[in-house]
Structures are given as structure tokens and as C-alpha cells.
N, CA, C and O of each residue as an XYZ file, in Angstrom:
636
protein
N     153.885     86.662    -64.723
C     153.441     85.463    -64.092
C     152.020     85.659    -63.589
O     151.612     86.768    -63.245
N     151.262     84.540    -63.553
C     149.857     84.622    -63.167
C     149.723     84.740    -61.660
O     150.604     84.339    -60.898
N     148.609     85.294    -61.262
C     148.310     85.456    -59.835
C     147.853     84.114    -59.256
O     147.083     83.405    -59.905
N     148.300     83.753    -58.075
C     147.831     82.512    -57.457
C     146.341     82.628    -57.070
O     145.832     83.700    -56.743
N     145.682     81.472    -57.127
C     144.266     81.439    -56.766
C     144.178     81.428    -55.247
O     144.727     80.551    -54.581
N     143.495     82.393    -54.732
C     143.378     82.475    -53.277
C     141.938     82.288    -52.813
O     141.667     82.114    -51.625
N     141.033     82.329    -53.766
C     139.630     82.217    -53.385
C     138.948     81.239    -54.333
O     139.027     81.383    -55.553
N     138.274     80.236    -53.757
C     137.546     79.267    -54.565
C     136.067     79.608    -54.451
O     135.512     79.702    -53.356
N     135.453     79.789    -55.601
C     134.039     80.139    -55.613
C     133.246     78.869    -55.894
O     133.397     78.249    -56.947
N     132.398     78.489    -54.939
C     131.531     77.330    -55.106
C     130.233     77.796    -55.739
O     129.609     78.767    -55.312
N     129.853     77.057    -56.781
C     128.583     77.436    -57.402
C     127.466     76.823    -56.564
O     127.439     75.614    -56.336
N     126.591     77.628    -56.130
C     125.469     77.140    -55.336
C     124.241     77.124    -56.221
O     123.921     78.081    -56.926
N     123.578     75.998    -56.149
C     122.371     75.878    -56.948
C     121.180     76.272    -56.087
O     121.162     76.085    -54.870
N     120.227     76.804    -56.746
C     119.020     77.198    -56.018
C     118.166     75.964    -55.761
O     118.382     74.895    -56.331
N     117.202     76.150    -54.892
C     116.278     75.058    -54.564
C     115.555     74.598    -55.822
O     115.335     73.402    -56.012
N     115.192     75.527    -56.664
C     114.470     75.196    -57.903
C     115.351     74.364    -58.829
O     114.869     73.409    -59.438
N     116.641     74.712    -58.946
C     117.553     73.950    -59.795
C     117.737     72.524    -59.265
O     117.812     71.574    -60.044
N     117.810     72.380    -57.949
C     117.965     71.050    -57.363
C     116.707     70.217    -57.607
O     116.808     69.021    -57.879
N     115.537     70.823    -57.515
C     114.292     70.104    -57.783
C     114.220     69.686    -59.247
O     113.789     68.575    -59.556
N     114.642     70.573    -60.153
C     114.636     70.233    -61.575
C     115.585     69.070    -61.854
O     115.271     68.192    -62.658
N     116.745     69.061    -61.194
C     117.700     67.973    -61.352
C     117.102     66.660    -60.858
O     117.257     65.623    -61.502
N     116.424     66.704    -59.720
C     115.787     65.506    -59.183
C     114.688     65.009    -60.113
O     114.560     63.804    -60.328
N     113.903     65.910    -60.661
C     112.834     65.526    -61.587
C     113.428     64.881    -62.830
O     112.891     63.894    -63.333
N     114.530     65.428    -63.329
C     115.214     64.849    -64.491
C     115.674     63.427    -64.195
O     115.505     62.526    -65.017
N     116.250     63.236    -63.025
C     116.722     61.905    -62.627
C     115.556     60.930    -62.542
O     115.674     59.786    -62.979
N     114.437     61.367    -61.986
C     113.261     60.500    -61.864
C     112.726     60.144    -63.242
O     112.371     58.991    -63.486
N     112.662     61.100    -64.133
C     112.161     60.838    -65.485
C     113.073     59.840    -66.203
O     112.589     58.962    -66.918
N     114.379     59.969    -66.017
C     115.315     59.023    -66.622
C     115.094     57.619    -66.070
O     115.079     56.644    -66.822
N     114.921     57.523    -64.746
C     114.667     56.220    -64.122
C     113.359     55.630    -64.624
O     113.283     54.427    -64.875
N     112.323     56.458    -64.777
C     111.035     55.985    -65.292
C     111.188     55.451    -66.714
O     110.605     54.425    -67.062
N     111.959     56.136    -67.519
C     112.167     55.708    -68.904
C     112.899     54.365    -68.954
O     112.600     53.524    -69.802
N     113.846     54.169    -68.055
C     114.594     52.914    -68.023
C     113.729     51.746    -67.542
O     113.968     50.602    -67.928
N     112.733     52.024    -66.710
C     111.922     50.974    -66.096
C     110.488     50.980    -66.598
O     109.581     50.606    -65.854
N     110.262     51.385    -67.810
C     108.901     51.567    -68.322
C     108.080     50.278    -68.254
O     106.923     50.306    -67.834
N     108.664     49.154    -68.661
C     107.909     47.889    -68.661
C     107.509     47.477    -67.242
O     106.375     47.058    -67.005
N     108.430     47.597    -66.322
C     108.138     47.234    -64.942
C     107.067     48.135    -64.333
O     106.208     47.669    -63.584
N     107.123     49.409    -64.653
C     106.137     50.349    -64.121
C     104.757     50.050    -64.697
O     103.754     50.146    -63.990
N     104.704     49.688    -65.979
C     103.418     49.326    -66.588
C     102.836     48.098    -65.885
O     101.636     48.050    -65.613
N     103.681     47.106    -65.591
C     103.229     45.909    -64.885
C     102.734     46.263    -63.478
O     101.731     45.723    -63.011
N     103.443     47.170    -62.814
C     103.051     47.596    -61.476
C     101.699     48.300    -61.496
O     100.862     48.078    -60.622
N     101.495     49.141    -62.486
C     100.208     49.834    -62.621
C      99.096     48.822    -62.883
O      98.005     48.930    -62.323
N      99.379     47.842    -63.733
C      98.392     46.793    -64.019
C      98.047     46.019    -62.740
O      96.880     45.724    -62.484
N      99.074     45.694    -61.940
C      98.857     44.988    -60.679
C      97.981     45.809    -59.734
O      97.024     45.293    -59.157
N      98.315     47.087    -59.582
C      97.516     47.947    -58.714
C      96.075     48.051    -59.196
O      95.150     48.083    -58.384
N      95.881     48.105    -60.496
C      94.522     48.182    -61.034
C      93.744     46.910    -60.716
O      92.569     46.971    -60.353
N      94.396     45.766    -60.851
C      93.733     44.499    -60.522
C      93.418     44.418    -59.028
O      92.349     43.944    -58.645
N      94.337     44.876    -58.191
C      94.081     44.897    -56.753
C      92.926     45.833    -56.422
O      92.108     45.535    -55.552
N      92.862     46.956    -57.112
C      91.766     47.912    -56.904
C      90.440     47.312    -57.359
O      89.438     47.402    -56.650
N      90.433     46.702    -58.537
C      89.203     46.122    -59.083
C      88.658     45.007    -58.187
O      87.445     44.858    -58.039
N      89.558     44.230    -57.594
C      89.120     43.105    -56.756
C      88.753     43.550    -55.338
O      88.197     42.762    -54.573
N      89.055     44.788    -54.982
C      88.731     45.286    -53.645
C      89.824     45.047    -52.619
O      89.724     45.498    -51.478
N      90.857     44.344    -53.023
C      91.945     44.035    -52.084
C      92.690     45.306    -51.684
O      93.056     45.477    -50.521
N      92.910     46.185    -52.643
C      93.654     47.413    -52.361
C      92.918     48.263    -51.330
O      93.543     48.840    -50.440
N      91.600     48.342    -51.444
C      90.813     49.091    -50.460
C      90.923     48.479    -49.074
O      91.021     49.190    -48.074
N      90.907     47.147    -49.024
C      91.029     46.464    -47.737
C      92.392     46.725    -47.108
O      92.494     46.988    -45.910
N      93.429     46.649    -47.924
C      94.780     46.896    -47.411
C      94.898     48.333    -46.925
O      95.479     48.586    -45.870
N      94.352     49.276    -47.687
C      94.371     50.682    -47.255
C      93.640     50.855    -45.933
O      94.096     51.587    -45.055
N      92.499     50.176    -45.792
C      91.746     50.249    -44.544
C      92.547     49.699    -43.368
O      92.524     50.263    -42.274
N      93.263     48.583    -43.604
C      94.105     48.018    -42.545
C      95.223     48.976    -42.152
O      95.532     49.137    -40.972
N      95.823     49.607    -43.151
C      96.917     50.531    -42.866
C      96.399     51.736    -42.095
O      97.052     52.208    -41.165
N      95.219     52.237    -42.482
C      94.651     53.394    -41.789
C      94.286     53.053    -40.349
O      94.386     53.899    -39.461
N      93.864     51.819    -40.124
C      93.462     51.404    -38.778
C      94.563     50.600    -38.105
O      94.278     49.741    -37.271
N      95.821     50.869    -38.456
C      96.937     50.051    -38.002
C      97.036     49.943    -36.487
O      97.336     48.865    -35.973
N      96.796     51.014    -35.767
C      96.918     50.948    -34.314
C      95.844     50.047    -33.722
O      96.109     49.265    -32.809
N      94.639     50.163    -34.245
C      93.542     49.342    -33.750
C      93.791     47.866    -34.088
O      93.594     46.985    -33.251
N      94.231     47.610    -35.339
C      94.503     46.238    -35.778
C      95.653     45.650    -34.971
O      95.587     44.497    -34.546
N      96.701     46.429    -34.760
C      97.847     45.948    -33.981
C      97.423     45.629    -32.553
O      97.870     44.637    -31.978
N      96.565     46.462    -31.982
C      96.075     46.212    -30.627
C      95.299     44.917    -30.537
O      95.463     44.154    -29.585
N      94.438     44.661    -31.538
C      93.659     43.428    -31.556
C      94.584     42.223    -31.723
O      94.414     41.202    -31.057
N      95.569     42.353    -32.624
C      96.498     41.242    -32.858
C      97.283     40.907    -31.591
O      97.433     39.737    -31.240
N      97.779     41.931    -30.911
C      98.549     41.698    -29.688
C      97.648     41.089    -28.616
O      98.056     40.181    -27.892
N      96.420     41.596    -28.522
C      95.473     41.058    -27.549
C      95.204     39.574    -27.804
O      95.127     38.782    -26.864
N      95.062     39.199    -29.083
C      94.816     37.799    -29.421
C      96.038     36.930    -29.124
O      95.905     35.799    -28.655
N      97.222     37.466    -29.400
C      98.444     36.702    -29.160
C      98.709     36.482    -27.674
O      99.379     35.519    -27.301
N      98.194     37.360    -26.831
C      98.445     37.249    -25.400
C      97.439     36.341    -24.693
O      97.565     36.088    -23.495
N      96.456     35.857    -25.421
C      95.499     34.915    -24.827
C      96.235     33.635    -24.438
O      97.154     33.215    -25.140
N      95.843     33.012    -23.330
C      96.543     31.791    -22.890
C      96.533     30.684    -23.950
O      97.514     29.951    -24.081
N      95.442     30.555    -24.704
C      95.385     29.508    -25.729
C      96.451     29.744    -26.801
O      97.106     28.801    -27.243
N      96.623     30.985    -27.213
C      97.629     31.287    -28.235
C      99.036     31.079    -27.685
O      99.907     30.562    -28.385
N      99.256     31.476    -26.445
C     100.568     31.270    -25.829
C     100.883     29.782    -25.765
O     102.003     29.362    -26.056
N      99.877     28.980    -25.377
C     100.074     27.531    -25.342
C     100.370     26.981    -26.730
O     101.255     26.141    -26.893
N      99.627     27.455    -27.737
C      99.842     26.980    -29.102
C     101.251     27.315    -29.584
O     101.911     26.480    -30.201
N     101.707     28.517    -29.308
C     103.059     28.921    -29.720
C     104.104     28.067    -29.009
O     105.061     27.605    -29.629
N     103.918     27.858    -27.705
C     104.868     27.023    -26.949
C     104.875     25.592    -27.472
O     105.935     24.976    -27.581
N     103.683     25.053    -27.801
C     103.606     23.694    -28.341
C     104.307     23.599    -29.694
O     105.010     22.625    -29.965
N     104.117     24.611    -30.546
C     104.781     24.601    -31.858
C     106.298     24.659    -31.697
O     107.031     23.987    -32.423
N     106.764     25.464    -30.743
C     108.203     25.556    -30.527
C     108.763     24.233    -30.001
O     109.852     23.812    -30.393
N     108.008     23.581    -29.109
C     108.464     22.284    -28.588
C     108.476     21.241    -29.688
O     109.412     20.448    -29.783
N     107.430     21.233    -30.531
C     107.379     20.275    -31.646
C     108.513     20.539    -32.626
O     109.121     19.599    -33.137
N     108.801     21.806    -32.892
C     109.903     22.131    -33.799
C     111.227     21.664    -33.215
O     112.101     21.199    -33.947
N     111.380     21.784    -31.907
C     112.609     21.314    -31.256
C     112.770     19.815    -31.388
O     113.868     19.325    -31.652
N     111.674     19.076    -31.204
C     111.732     17.616    -31.328
C     112.035     17.232    -32.770
O     112.860     16.355    -33.025
N     111.361     17.895    -33.717
C     111.585     17.568    -35.125
C     113.004     17.909    -35.569
O     113.565     17.227    -36.427
N     113.584     18.949    -34.996
C     114.950     19.299    -35.391
C     115.955     18.269    -34.906
O     117.037     18.147    -35.480
N     115.613     17.515    -33.844
C     116.498     16.471    -33.328
C     116.284     15.127    -34.018
O     117.075     14.202    -33.835
N     115.213     15.016    -34.814
C     114.855     13.743    -35.438
C     115.430     13.669    -36.842
O     115.474     14.665    -37.564
N     115.871     12.475    -37.218
C     116.404     12.233    -38.559
C     115.282     12.455    -39.585
O     114.244     11.798    -39.498
N     115.466     13.366    -40.556
C     114.414     13.651    -41.533
C     113.999     12.427    -42.349
O     112.827     12.290    -42.701
N     114.935     11.547    -42.648
C     114.594     10.354    -43.422
C     113.650      9.442    -42.637
O     112.723      8.856    -43.197
N     113.904      9.333    -41.329
C     113.043      8.504    -40.490
C     111.651      9.120    -40.384
O     110.649      8.405    -40.424
N     111.587     10.438    -40.249
C     110.291     11.120    -40.186
C     109.521     10.909    -41.479
O     108.319     10.644    -41.454
N     110.209     11.025    -42.608
C     109.564     10.821    -43.910
C     109.041      9.391    -44.031
O     107.918      9.169    -44.483
N     109.860      8.427    -43.624
C     109.473      7.011    -43.686
C     108.268      6.750    -42.780
O     107.340      6.042    -43.170
N     108.281      7.319    -41.576
C     107.191      7.129    -40.623
C     105.894      7.730    -41.151
O     104.836      7.109    -41.039
N     105.961      8.934    -41.726
C     104.761      9.586    -42.263
C     104.193      8.797    -43.439
O     102.977      8.650    -43.565
N     105.061      8.298    -44.285
C     104.616      7.484    -45.422
C     103.956      6.195    -44.932
O     102.905      5.791    -45.431
N     104.589      5.559    -43.949
C     104.038      4.323    -43.388
C     102.702      4.581    -42.710
O     101.783      3.768    -42.806
N     102.595      5.708    -42.030
C     101.350      6.067    -41.367
C     100.229      6.249    -42.386
O      99.106      5.794    -42.167
N     100.534      6.915    -43.499
C      99.543      7.082    -44.570
C      99.097      5.751    -45.130
O      97.907      5.533    -45.356
N     100.057      4.852    -45.358
C      99.749      3.514    -45.858
C      98.880      2.760    -44.857
O      97.925      2.085    -45.243
N      99.213      2.874    -43.565
C      98.448      2.203    -42.528
C      97.016      2.715    -42.439
O      96.088      1.938    -42.218
N      96.839      4.010    -42.609
C      95.489      4.590    -42.568
C      94.655      4.068    -43.736
O      93.470      3.776    -43.572
N      95.264      3.953    -44.901
C      94.538      3.409    -46.060
C      94.102      1.971    -45.807
O      92.965      1.599    -46.097
N      95.019      1.160    -45.261
C      94.670     -0.242    -44.968
C      93.593     -0.317    -43.894
O      92.691     -1.151    -43.975
N      93.682      0.550    -42.888
C      92.687      0.544    -41.812
C      91.314      0.930    -42.357
O      90.297      0.384    -41.927
N      91.284      1.856    -43.288
C      90.010      2.264    -43.889
C      89.377      1.103    -44.657
O      88.168      0.882    -44.581
N      90.204      0.368    -45.395
C      89.693     -0.812    -46.109
C      89.141     -1.835    -45.118
O      88.109     -2.456    -45.374
N      89.832     -2.011    -43.982
C      89.375     -2.939    -42.953
C      88.042     -2.509    -42.354
O      87.190     -3.345    -42.053
N      87.867     -1.197    -42.183
C      86.588     -0.699    -41.663
C      85.451     -0.962    -42.640
O      84.342     -1.316    -42.241
N      85.740     -0.785    -43.911
C      84.712     -0.986    -44.940
C      84.306     -2.451    -44.999
O      83.123     -2.760    -45.143
N      85.281     -3.360    -44.888
C      84.965     -4.790    -44.970
C      84.191     -5.276    -43.744
O      83.452     -6.256    -43.828
N      84.354     -4.604    -42.618
C      83.609     -4.888    -41.387
C      83.769     -6.354    -40.925
O      82.819     -6.968    -40.438
N      84.978     -6.894    -41.088
C      85.236     -8.274    -40.662
C      85.515     -8.302    -39.159
O      86.154     -7.400    -38.618
N      85.040     -9.326    -38.511
C      85.303     -9.521    -37.086
C      86.708    -10.102    -36.924
O      87.160    -10.909    -37.737
N      87.391     -9.674    -35.854
C      88.732    -10.175    -35.563
C      88.645    -10.985    -34.281
O      88.199    -10.495    -33.243
N      89.075    -12.219    -34.373
C      89.043    -13.100    -33.204
C      90.420    -13.265    -32.607
O      91.406    -12.744    -33.129
N      90.479    -13.990    -31.514
C      91.732    -14.213    -30.801
C      92.723    -14.994    -31.661
O      93.925    -14.732    -31.625
N      92.214    -15.954    -32.434
C      93.110    -16.728    -33.297
C      93.656    -15.861    -34.435
O      94.780    -16.065    -34.895
N      92.847    -14.888    -34.887
C      93.324    -13.954    -35.925
C      94.487    -13.118    -35.380
O      95.447    -12.839    -36.099
N      94.398    -12.725    -34.122
C      95.486    -11.952    -33.506
C      96.756    -12.792    -33.388
O      97.852    -12.308    -33.674
N      96.612    -14.037    -32.971
C      97.771    -14.924    -32.840
C      98.422    -15.140    -34.208
O      99.646    -15.134    -34.335
N      97.592    -15.329    -35.211
C      98.099    -15.545    -36.570
C      98.784    -14.277    -37.091
O      99.785    -14.353    -37.804
N      98.233    -13.104    -36.727
C      98.785    -11.832    -37.199
C     100.180    -11.586    -36.640
O     100.997    -10.932    -37.287
N     100.463    -12.102    -35.446
C     101.791    -11.912    -34.853
C     102.881    -12.571    -35.684
O     104.043    -12.175    -35.600
N     102.525    -13.569    -36.484
C     103.506    -14.253    -37.330
C     103.787    -13.468    -38.612
O     104.776    -13.729    -39.298
N     102.916    -12.504    -38.936
C     103.113    -11.664    -40.129
C     104.291    -10.724    -39.862
O     104.257     -9.986    -38.878
N     105.346    -10.724    -40.712
C     106.528     -9.890    -40.441
C     106.223     -8.390    -40.395
O     106.846     -7.661    -39.623
N     105.277     -7.925    -41.208
C     104.945     -6.499    -41.209
C     104.284     -6.099    -39.892
O     104.620     -5.071    -39.304
N     103.340     -6.924    -39.438
C     102.665     -6.633    -38.172
C     103.652     -6.746    -37.022
O     103.635     -5.922    -36.108
N     104.511     -7.757    -37.058
C     105.498     -7.932    -36.009
C     106.445     -6.733    -35.949
O     106.800     -6.272    -34.865
N     106.852     -6.228    -37.122
C     107.732     -5.060    -37.181
C     107.028     -3.843    -36.574
O     107.639     -3.087    -35.817
N     105.740     -3.651    -36.905
C     104.989     -2.511    -36.381
C     104.789     -2.621    -34.875
O     104.881     -1.622    -34.161
N     104.516     -3.832    -34.386
C     104.346     -4.028    -32.940
C     105.663     -3.765    -32.219
O     105.676     -3.131    -31.163
N     106.766     -4.243    -32.779
C     108.079     -3.973    -32.188
C     108.382     -2.486    -32.162
O     108.884     -1.962    -31.168
N     108.072     -1.806    -33.263
C     108.279     -0.355    -33.334
C     107.427      0.328    -32.265
O     107.903      1.210    -31.550
N     106.166     -0.088    -32.164
C     105.259      0.505    -31.182
C     105.718      0.268    -29.754
O     105.639      1.164    -28.914
N     106.199     -0.939    -29.478
C     106.670     -1.241    -28.131
C     107.889     -0.387    -27.783
O     107.990      0.128    -26.669
N     108.820     -0.234    -28.738
C     109.991      0.608    -28.490
C     109.597      2.074    -28.356
O     110.181      2.811    -27.562
N     108.612      2.488    -29.128
C     108.115      3.852    -29.025
C     107.521      4.079    -27.635
O     107.808      5.087    -26.990
N     106.697      3.144    -27.181
C     106.100      3.258    -25.853
C     107.164      3.237    -24.758
O     107.035      3.941    -23.756
N     108.210      2.438    -24.940
C     109.309      2.378    -23.969
C     110.001      3.742    -23.879
O     110.293      4.231    -22.788
N     110.255      4.343    -25.040
C     110.895      5.663    -25.072
C     110.013      6.739    -24.456
O     110.504      7.614    -23.742
N     108.714      6.679    -24.729
C     107.792      7.655    -24.144
C     107.771      7.480    -22.629
O     107.804      8.462    -21.888
N     107.717      6.249    -22.175
C     107.714      5.995    -20.738
C     108.971      6.497    -20.066
O     108.910      7.079    -18.983
N     110.119      6.276    -20.704
C     111.378      6.773    -20.138
C     111.373      8.289    -20.070
O     111.844      8.882    -19.100
N     110.832      8.913    -21.117
C     110.769     10.380    -21.138
C     109.824     10.923    -20.084
O     110.079     11.981    -19.509
N     108.744     10.218    -19.827
C     107.788     10.670    -18.820
C     108.328     10.513    -17.394
O     107.890     11.210    -16.478
N     109.271      9.603    -17.216
C     109.847      9.359    -15.899
C     110.672     10.559    -15.440
O     110.747     10.838    -14.244
N     111.288     11.266    -16.375
C     112.199     12.373    -16.030
C     111.466     13.573    -15.500
O     112.091     14.581    -15.168
């Protein structure tokens, strides 16, 4: 009968063998990704030729200085106010119906075009023209919208 195995011998690879194995794996990966690597090299060459790569390297080398300047700029009161205003505007827009916002922006663009034509024509507007304009359904709708908008703004300012 055979002797039972009492000792397991683990084969240990040397550092050189492990490095050779890693190099083999890298070469295999390179062979599988040859087209992508060629494109990457082409991209880097174009970035180098245009000077962008040098600029990016300079930014990375001066990262602490650049980060310090960026933080300093962000901490200025004007930037803090701008960030707070953007956050408040985003909050208001998130509560607003997107279809209504789209309709309002489109109408505003149309109104600006009409106003520009009116400026070019340079016609005088009299009191009777204003009275007559109130009968126009489009103008009446805009005035009603404006009055309700002003009412809502006033209510909001009261709080």
C-alpha cells in the first residue's frame, strides 16, 4: 500500500518569474487591444502637437498651486452668491412644470422678435392705441398673465 501524503510542497515562484508572467499578461492584453492602443497613441500625439498635453502636464505639476487658486476664487463672496443664486434658481425650476417653462421661453422669444420689429418701425403709441390694444386677445392674455405673475411675486415678497 502507498504511503499517505503528509507534506504538501508549494512551488514558489521567484520574483523574476512573477515579473515575466506579468509581462506576458500585458503583452497578451496589448495584442488584444491593438486598434484601441493605436487610436490612443494618435490622440496623445494630436494633444502633444496642439500643445494641450503640455498644458495639462503643467496643470498637474502645479496642482497644489492651481487648487489653492481655485479654492480662493470659490470662496470669494461674489462666487458664493452666484452659487447660492444658481441653487435657488434650480430649486424654483425643479418645482415648475417643464412644459410651462418651455411655452414661456418660446413666447418670450416670439415677443422679443415682435418688440424688435416695433423698435425698427419707430411708430409712436398713443393712448387710443393702448385702449385698442386691450381688445386684442393676445395682448389681453399677456396682460392677464403679467398681472397674475405680479400678484404671485407680491404674495411671495410678503412672506
